[in-house]
PLY file of the C-alpha trace (Angstrom):
ply
format ascii 1.0
element vertex 367
property float x
property float y
property float z
element edge 366
property int vertex1
property int vertex2
end_header
-68.29 30.49 55.53
-70.35 27.75 53.82
-72.27 25.19 55.82
-70.40 21.94 56.29
-71.35 18.29 56.74
-68.62 16.64 58.79
-68.30 12.87 59.17
-66.13 11.61 62.03
-65.58 7.90 62.77
-65.30 7.27 66.50
-63.29 4.66 68.39
-62.66 3.84 72.03
-59.35 5.67 72.49
-60.96 8.17 74.87
-61.43 5.23 77.24
-58.10 3.46 76.78
-56.25 6.78 77.05
-56.88 9.49 79.62
-54.87 7.77 82.36
-56.66 4.41 82.14
-55.17 1.66 84.28
-53.89 -1.56 82.75
-56.88 -3.42 84.17
-59.27 -0.90 82.63
-57.58 -1.11 79.22
-57.76 -4.90 79.27
-61.46 -4.75 80.15
-62.15 -2.24 77.37
-60.25 -4.26 74.76
-61.98 -7.57 75.53
-65.41 -5.92 75.35
-64.78 -3.55 72.43
-66.80 -5.67 69.95
-69.56 -6.81 72.29
-73.23 -5.90 72.47
-74.62 -4.77 75.81
-76.17 -8.15 76.64
-72.85 -9.95 76.10
-70.88 -8.03 78.72
-70.45 -9.67 82.11
-71.74 -8.01 85.26
-68.26 -7.35 86.64
-66.96 -5.93 83.37
-70.10 -3.82 82.97
-69.51 -2.28 86.40
-65.92 -1.39 85.57
-66.84 -0.01 82.14
-69.65 2.15 83.51
-67.28 3.61 86.09
-64.70 4.30 83.40
-67.28 5.87 81.08
-68.56 8.12 83.88
-65.04 9.28 84.77
-64.08 10.04 81.15
-67.41 11.74 80.50
-66.93 14.07 83.48
-63.39 14.89 82.43
-64.25 15.63 78.81
-67.46 17.56 79.42
-65.67 19.80 81.93
-62.87 20.61 79.47
-62.97 23.49 77.02
-61.59 23.40 73.45
-58.12 24.37 74.63
-57.99 21.46 77.08
-60.05 18.68 75.49
-58.03 18.09 72.34
-55.39 15.83 73.96
-58.17 13.67 75.43
-59.90 12.70 72.17
-58.53 12.09 68.69
-61.92 12.97 67.18
-62.20 16.27 69.06
-58.53 17.07 68.49
-59.13 17.42 64.74
-62.45 19.24 65.15
-61.05 21.77 67.63
-58.18 22.55 65.29
-60.55 22.65 62.29
-62.49 25.43 64.02
-59.29 27.06 65.35
-60.58 26.24 68.88
-63.60 28.55 68.29
-66.41 26.01 68.22
-69.06 28.63 67.52
-67.72 28.74 63.96
-69.56 25.46 63.44
-73.00 26.74 64.44
-74.39 26.11 60.94
-72.61 22.79 60.38
-73.97 19.28 60.79
-71.86 16.53 62.34
-72.32 12.79 61.96
-70.39 10.53 64.31
-69.82 7.07 62.85
-69.96 4.58 65.74
-69.41 0.83 65.79
-72.41 -1.42 66.34
-71.30 -2.18 69.89
-72.23 -0.99 73.34
-68.91 0.77 73.93
-68.96 2.25 70.44
-72.27 3.99 71.02
-71.31 5.07 74.54
-68.07 6.72 73.46
-69.72 8.41 70.47
-72.36 9.67 72.90
-69.70 11.44 74.95
-68.31 13.14 71.83
-71.83 14.18 70.85
-72.50 15.67 74.29
-69.32 17.72 74.16
-70.09 19.13 70.70
-73.72 19.81 71.64
-72.53 21.97 74.55
-71.36 24.45 71.90
-74.64 24.40 70.00
-73.44 22.16 67.18
-75.86 19.88 65.34
-74.78 16.26 65.93
-76.17 12.80 65.22
-74.77 9.29 65.68
-74.82 6.81 62.80
-74.16 3.19 63.82
-74.48 0.74 60.90
-75.62 -2.75 61.80
-72.69 -5.19 62.29
-69.98 -2.52 62.16
-67.40 -4.23 64.39
-64.11 -6.00 63.82
-64.78 -9.40 65.42
-66.71 -10.90 62.47
-65.32 -10.18 59.00
-68.53 -11.14 57.19
-70.68 -8.81 59.29
-68.02 -6.12 58.98
-68.14 -6.28 55.18
-71.95 -6.08 55.23
-71.62 -2.95 57.38
-69.20 -1.33 54.93
-71.69 -2.00 52.13
-74.37 -0.24 54.19
-72.04 2.73 54.67
-71.63 3.04 50.89
-75.42 3.05 50.45
-75.85 5.53 53.32
-73.25 7.84 51.80
-74.89 7.67 48.39
-78.35 8.32 49.86
-77.24 11.10 52.21
-74.27 13.11 51.01
-75.49 14.26 47.56
-78.54 15.83 49.21
-76.39 17.87 51.56
-74.13 18.81 48.67
-77.14 20.03 46.68
-78.23 22.06 49.72
-74.94 23.96 49.70
-72.92 22.03 52.27
-69.22 21.26 51.94
-68.57 17.59 52.72
-65.69 17.03 55.15
-64.35 13.67 56.34
-62.53 13.84 59.68
-60.44 10.66 59.63
-58.44 11.22 62.81
-60.34 8.88 65.14
-61.98 5.48 64.84
-60.60 2.09 63.93
-57.83 1.95 61.32
-59.75 -0.45 59.07
-62.76 1.89 59.00
-60.50 4.89 58.34
-58.95 3.12 55.38
-62.31 2.38 53.81
-63.54 5.94 54.38
-60.46 7.27 52.60
-61.77 5.53 49.47
-65.25 6.99 49.97
-63.73 10.42 50.52
-62.32 10.38 46.98
-65.89 10.12 45.69
-67.88 12.26 48.11
-65.69 14.56 50.26
-64.63 18.10 49.36
-61.94 17.87 52.02
-60.39 15.27 54.32
-58.78 16.29 57.61
-56.35 14.47 59.90
-54.25 15.05 62.97
-51.44 12.53 63.13
-50.33 11.23 66.50
-47.92 13.58 68.32
-48.26 16.20 65.56
-49.87 19.49 66.61
-51.00 20.69 63.19
-54.13 19.83 61.23
-53.55 18.23 57.84
-56.12 19.26 55.23
-56.39 17.31 51.98
-58.67 18.80 49.31
-60.54 16.58 46.91
-58.21 15.22 44.28
-59.17 15.25 40.58
-59.64 11.49 40.47
-62.16 9.80 38.17
-63.70 6.56 39.38
-64.49 4.16 36.54
-66.94 1.39 37.52
-66.44 -2.11 36.19
-68.20 -2.48 32.82
-69.96 -5.63 34.00
-72.21 -3.54 36.27
-73.71 -1.65 33.34
-73.74 -4.81 31.22
-75.73 -6.68 33.88
-77.51 -3.71 35.39
-80.82 -5.52 35.90
-79.01 -8.26 37.82
-77.31 -5.70 40.05
-80.61 -3.91 40.64
-82.17 -7.18 41.79
-79.22 -8.02 44.03
-79.40 -4.56 45.61
-83.08 -5.15 46.49
-82.41 -8.64 47.83
-84.12 -10.51 45.02
-82.89 -13.99 44.00
-80.75 -14.03 40.85
-78.62 -16.34 38.78
-75.27 -14.58 38.72
-73.66 -14.40 35.25
-70.19 -15.91 35.14
-68.51 -12.76 33.82
-69.34 -10.67 36.92
-66.10 -10.38 38.94
-66.29 -12.17 42.30
-64.92 -9.12 44.12
-68.17 -7.24 43.43
-70.35 -9.76 45.30
-70.50 -11.61 48.60
-72.57 -14.57 49.73
-73.99 -14.88 53.24
-76.27 -17.70 54.34
-76.84 -18.63 50.71
-77.92 -15.12 49.65
-75.98 -13.08 47.10
-75.40 -9.42 47.97
-73.18 -6.58 46.85
-69.77 -6.49 48.47
-68.47 -3.17 49.77
-66.50 -2.80 46.51
-69.51 -3.90 44.47
-71.67 -1.29 46.19
-69.21 1.43 45.16
-69.27 0.26 41.53
-73.05 -0.14 41.52
-73.90 3.25 43.06
-71.69 5.09 40.59
-73.13 3.18 37.62
-76.65 3.72 38.94
-76.02 7.47 39.13
-75.15 7.54 35.45
-77.75 5.17 34.03
-80.68 6.49 36.08
-80.07 9.89 34.48
-80.15 8.51 30.95
-83.52 6.74 30.67
-86.51 5.40 32.57
-86.05 1.87 33.91
-88.97 -0.54 34.44
-89.87 -1.67 37.99
-87.58 -4.45 39.20
-90.26 -6.22 41.27
-93.44 -8.05 40.27
-95.70 -5.99 42.58
-95.23 -2.78 40.57
-95.72 -2.00 36.89
-96.17 1.06 34.70
-99.57 2.11 33.40
-100.23 3.37 29.89
-99.61 7.07 30.69
-96.53 6.91 32.82
-93.69 6.85 30.30
-95.24 9.75 28.40
-95.67 11.76 31.61
-91.91 11.57 32.36
-90.75 12.20 28.77
-88.41 15.17 28.46
-87.39 15.35 32.12
-83.90 16.74 32.77
-81.37 14.12 33.94
-81.54 15.01 37.66
-85.34 14.72 37.72
-85.24 11.48 35.73
-82.81 10.10 38.30
-85.30 10.97 41.06
-88.14 9.21 39.26
-86.06 6.05 38.76
-85.01 6.19 42.40
-88.61 6.60 43.55
-89.75 3.58 41.52
-86.94 1.65 43.19
-88.13 2.93 46.59
-91.65 1.80 45.74
-90.42 -1.71 44.91
-88.48 -1.81 48.18
-91.67 -0.79 50.00
-93.67 -3.71 48.57
-90.82 -6.21 48.89
-90.59 -5.32 52.60
-94.24 -6.19 53.13
-95.15 -2.47 53.00
-92.92 -1.70 56.00
-90.11 0.39 54.49
-91.83 3.65 53.51
-88.95 6.10 53.64
-89.51 9.85 53.87
-88.52 10.66 50.30
-91.12 8.13 49.06
-94.04 8.81 51.43
-96.39 6.39 49.68
-99.96 6.94 50.92
-103.64 6.75 49.92
-105.34 9.84 48.50
-107.92 11.37 50.79
-111.44 11.96 49.50
-111.02 10.48 46.01
-109.82 13.78 44.43
-108.37 12.30 41.22
-110.10 9.09 40.11
-109.14 6.46 39.13
-105.94 7.17 41.09
-106.05 5.98 44.69
-102.47 6.48 45.97
-99.56 8.85 45.57
-95.89 9.14 46.45
-93.36 11.93 46.23
-91.23 12.34 43.13
-89.52 15.47 44.44
-90.57 18.13 46.91
-88.50 21.17 45.92
-89.43 23.88 43.42
-92.24 22.48 41.19
-93.15 19.66 43.54
-94.34 16.59 41.65
-96.09 13.40 42.73
-96.38 9.95 41.21
-100.00 8.79 41.15
-100.96 5.13 41.30
-103.89 2.75 41.50
-104.25 -0.92 42.35
-105.35 -3.73 40.07
-105.34 -7.40 41.13
-103.13 -6.56 44.13
-100.61 -4.91 41.83
-99.58 -1.26 42.09
-100.03 0.44 38.72
-97.83 3.55 38.42
-99.94 5.79 36.19
-98.72 9.37 36.00
-96.20 11.98 37.11
-97.94 15.30 37.71
-98.13 18.31 40.02
-99.03 17.80 43.65
-102.69 18.32 44.50
-101.97 20.89 47.21
0 1
1 2
2 3
3 4
4 5
5 6
6 7
7 8
8 9
9 10
10 11
11 12
12 13
13 14
14 15
15 16
16 17
17 18
18 19
19 20
20 21
21 22
22 23
23 24
24 25
25 26
26 27
27 28
28 29
29 30
30 31
31 32
32 33
33 34
34 35
35 36
36 37
37 38
38 39
39 40
40 41
41 42
42 43
43 44
44 45
45 46
46 47
47 48
48 49
49 50
50 51
51 52
52 53
53 54
54 55
55 56
56 57
57 58
58 59
59 60
60 61
61 62
62 63
63 64
64 65
65 66
66 67
67 68
68 69
69 70
70 71
71 72
72 73
73 74
74 75
75 76
76 77
77 78
78 79
79 80
80 81
81 82
82 83
83 84
84 85
85 86
86 87
87 88
88 89
89 90
90 91
91 92
92 93
93 94
94 95
95 96
96 97
97 98
98 99
99 100
100 101
101 102
102 103
103 104
104 105
105 106
106 107
107 108
108 109
109 110
110 111
111 112
112 113
113 114
114 115
115 116
116 117
117 118
118 119
119 120
120 121
121 122
122 123
123 124
124 125
125 126
126 127
127 128
128 129
129 130
130 131
131 132
132 133
133 134
134 135
135 136
136 137
137 138
138 139
139 140
140 141
141 142
142 143
143 144
144 145
145 146
146 147
147 148
148 149
149 150
150 151
151 152
152 153
153 154
154 155
155 156
156 157
157 158
158 159
159 160
160 161
161 162
162 163
163 164
164 165
165 166
166 167
167 168
168 169
169 170
170 171
171 172
172 173
173 174
174 175
175 176
176 177
177 178
178 179
179 180
180 181
181 182
182 183
183 184
184 185
185 186
186 187
187 188
188 189
189 190
190 191
191 192
192 193
193 194
194 195
195 196
196 197
197 198
198 199
199 200
200 201
201 202
202 203
203 204
204 205
205 206
206 207
207 208
208 209
209 210
210 211
211 212
212 213
213 214
214 215
215 216
216 217
217 218
218 219
219 220
220 221
221 222
222 223
223 224
224 225
225 226
226 227
227 228
228 229
229 230
230 231
231 232
232 233
233 234
234 235
235 236
236 237
237 238
238 239
239 240
240 241
241 242
242 243
243 244
244 245
245 246
246 247
247 248
248 249
249 250
250 251
251 252
252 253
253 254
254 255
255 256
256 257
257 258
258 259
259 260
260 261
261 262
262 263
263 264
264 265
265 266
266 267
267 268
268 269
269 270
270 271
271 272
272 273
273 274
274 275
275 276
276 277
277 278
278 279
279 280
280 281
281 282
282 283
283 284
284 285
285 286
286 287
287 288
288 289
289 290
290 291
291 292
292 293
293 294
294 295
295 296
296 297
297 298
298 299
299 300
300 301
301 302
302 303
303 304
304 305
305 306
306 307
307 308
308 309
309 310
310 311
311 312
312 313
313 314
314 315
315 316
316 317
317 318
318 319
319 320
320 321
321 322
322 323
323 324
324 325
325 326
326 327
327 328
328 329
329 330
330 331
331 332
332 333
333 334
334 335
335 336
336 337
337 338
338 339
339 340
340 341
341 342
342 343
343 344
344 345
345 346
346 347
347 348
348 349
349 350
350 351
351 352
352 353
353 354
354 355
355 356
356 357
357 358
358 359
359 360
360 361
361 362
362 363
363 364
364 365
365 366
């Protein structure tokens, strides 16, 4: 059986169900979108007692008993035919709201799965809650970017991508159904009061991004990195959102941009989008003839490098790993970053001139 990456949105139904009293349900509902610091002392006491009771009940239940207690676990137990060891090579991501209760309930689900040796992590995008529509839309945009950064790598590593859309908030489920059409090999559900698992394979649907994204690709690249832009009038409003005077991609715009970016970054080398980075004389020649997947990685790494400098040299993600060379092994180059690490590992070598990073050459790693 192939390895599987399984995404499960989580809600608070394990707290409002499982024989909760009316007082407990009211307390849960009025605090469902709150951060820890915003919950009153009395409510916090009641919620902690409720969390402890539900946690004990769920962690003491086996697969044959736990499925009525949790919508999320209901689908997963049925997916594995109640034999959780079948998932020993799988990786689970629990999508939790950016709230205290959201993380606490996802933590209970994680503990239960971990008891059976499953690999589990919690992903909680900033502002994912339903009280503030603007913050909620920003969070959905982040989910699109997370999916585009994360899921193709697992797919390339041989994982099947499965979306478990049984639990979580209905609005989040609806948005993930759209993402599933682009990224998931299979979507699974258990509908309320129905004992069987519904399995929906990926449909042969082609997503066609709005032509304005390719036509104004430089503008979209700048918006994605948070740079100020003058928005052309022919870009549809639905692709963008404005918050505190700053233009950003909307959740729909992020979908259109990521798909366009996938295509264009495979076709040619794009110049750096920020002023702190520029290509040296050798660089374009050193990447000439790369296959499309490798060219995409180079374009992505240049984008990562711009994000690093635009963040004040704070965002140095793992796939970039920008660092100084030790011992001056390849003058005049002084720094390097990863291009890709598999097979014939390659690095991008750089130097600095007048506080500007000059990207000079793509070549084999020094070690």
